[in-house]
N, C-alpha and C positions, 0 to 999 in steps of 0.2 A: 779293709777286707774282713777283719775280725768282727767289726760292727755289723757288717752285712750278714755274716754267718749267724751271729746271735739273733739278729732281727728275723732271719729266715727260720731259725730254730724256734723262736718265740711264737711266730705265726703258726708254725706247724703244731706246736703244743696246744695253743689256744683252739685251733681248728679241730684237733683230735678230741679235746675235751668237749667241744661243742657237739661234734658228731656223736660221741659216746653218750652224752647227756640225752640227746634226742632219740637215740636207739633205745636207751633205758626208758624214756618217756613213752615211746610206742609200746614197749613190752609191758609197761605199767598199765597202759590202757587195756591191753589184751588180758592182763591179770584181773582187772576190774570186772570184765565181762565173763570171766571164767567162774565167778561165784554164783551159786544157785540158791534156791530156797530148800533148806533141809526139811524133808517131811517123810522120811522113810518109816519112821515109827514115832509113836508119841513119847515125847520127852517132857516131863513136867517142870523142868528147870530152865528158865528163860531170862536172858539179860537183854534189855533194850537200851541202846544209847540214844539220848536225845541230841538235838542239834539240827538235823535236817527236817524239812517240811513234812509233817504228818508221819514221822517215824513211829511215834507211839501208836497212832491209829492203825497204820499199816502193819506194824510189828505184832500187835495183839490179834490180828486176823489169823495168825498161825493157829490159835486155839480153835477157831472155827474149821480150819483145815484138818485138824486131828479128829479122831473119833470122840464122840461124846462119852465122857467117863466121869469119874469122881473128881470134880474140879477142885475140891478141897486139897487135893494132892499137889496142886500147882504151887511152885515157888517162883515168883517173878520179881525181878529187880528192874526198876526204871532208873537209870543212872544219869546224873547231871541235870536234874530238874530245876535247880536253882533255889535259892533261899526263899522261903515263903510259899512254895508250891506244896499243896497238901493233897490228901486223897479226895477232898471235895473239889479241888481244882482239877484233878484228874477226871473225876466224875463229870464235871461240866465240859471238859475237853472232849471226852469220848461220847457224850450225848446220852439220852435216856434209853436208847436201845441196847446199850452195853450192859452186861451182867454186873450190877452194882455189888452183889454179894462177892464176886470174884475180887473186886477192888478192896473190899474190907478184909477178906480172909487171907488173900494170897499175894498181894502186891506190896512190895517194899519200895520206898522212895529214897534215892540217894541225892541229898541236897548239897553235898560237899564238893563233888567233882566239878571241875571247871574246864578240863581238857581230857584228851584221850588217855594220857598217862595216869591221871588221877581216877579216871573211869576204871582202869585196870586195877589200881591199888585198892579202891573201895569195893570193887567186885570180889577181889581176893578175900577181903574181910568178911563179906557176905557169904561166900562159899564156905569159909572156915566155920562161921557161926552156924550155918545150916547143914554142915557135913555133906556138902555137894561135891561130887567127883566129876560130873560132866554137865554141860549146859549148852543151850542154843544161844549164840550171839547174834543179835539182830541190829543191823545198822544199814545205812545206804551203801550201795555197791562201791561207789567211789571212795568211801571211807573205810571199807572193810580191810584192805591190805594193811593200812597203818594200825587199825584197831586190833587186828589179829596179831600183828607184830608185837604190840605193847602187851596184849593179854598173854601171849605165849611166853613172853619174857618174864612176867611176874608169877605165872602159874604153869610152868612147863610140864607138870605131872597131871594136869587136869585135861580131860577130853573136851575140846571145844568144837561144836558144830556151827556152821555158818548159815545164816538166813539173810541173804542180801536183798535189800529193797531197791527197786529200780526207780530213780527219781522221775517224776512226771515232766519236769521242765527241762530235762537234759537228755539228749540222745547221745549216749556215750559212743555208740558205734560210729556215728557220723559227727565226730567231735570237731572237725574243721568247719562244719556248717554254721557254727555259732561261736562267737568269741567268748561268750559267757561260759559255755561248756568247756572250750579249750582252756580258758583261764582257770576253771575249777579243777580240771585234771592236772594242769601244770602246777598249780599251788599245792594240791594234795601230794603230788610226786615230790616236790621240794620238801614238804613236811615229812614225808616218808624217809627221804634221804637223811634229814636231820635226826630223826628218831633212830634210824639204823646206826648212824655214827655215834650218837649218845650211848646207845646200848652197847655197842662194840668197844668203845674206848673208856666209858665211865661206868659200865656195868649197872646202870640204873634205868 
C-alpha cells in the first residue's frame, strides 16, 4: 500500500514538473516574439552579439534606419568574433557597399568572448572604458531573453535597449511546424533556466 502511494506521488510530481516545464516553454516562446527593433531615437552606442547567421550584417542595418548624422559619434562593439577575426575580416564580411570608414573609426572587436556570459562581461569592460551609460543590444530574437538576463545581471545600472533580429530560417510563431525551430527554442529555454539558476544561487 505504501509503495503504491509513493509511486502515485512520484508520478504526480514528475507529471507536474513536465507540465510546468512546457507552460514555461510556451511563455518563453511568447517572450521571444515580444522583442522588437528599437529605433525610437538615434543611439550611437551599439553592441552586436555574434553567433547567429548574419547577425553582424543585419545588426549594422540599424545605422541605416537612423537619421544620417555624424557617424564618428558611433561606438559599436561586435562581441564574440573569435580569435584571428580582424577589421579586415569584418570589411570582407560586410562587403564593399558598407562604409569602411565606420569600421576603422567606430567599431571595436571582442575576440575574447565565447558565450553569452562572457559577452556580458566583456561588454561591461567596454562600457566602462568608453563611459557608456546606455546602449542598444542586438542579437537574434530567440537569444535575446538569455542575453538580456546576463547583461542586466552584470550591468544593472545601465540602460539597455533591445533590437531583436528575426532569423530567416526559423518561424518562431509556428514553432511546431519545424523540429529544428522547436529544438532551437527548447535548447535556448533550457540554457535560460540554467543561467537563471546560476545567477540566483551563485550570484555570477
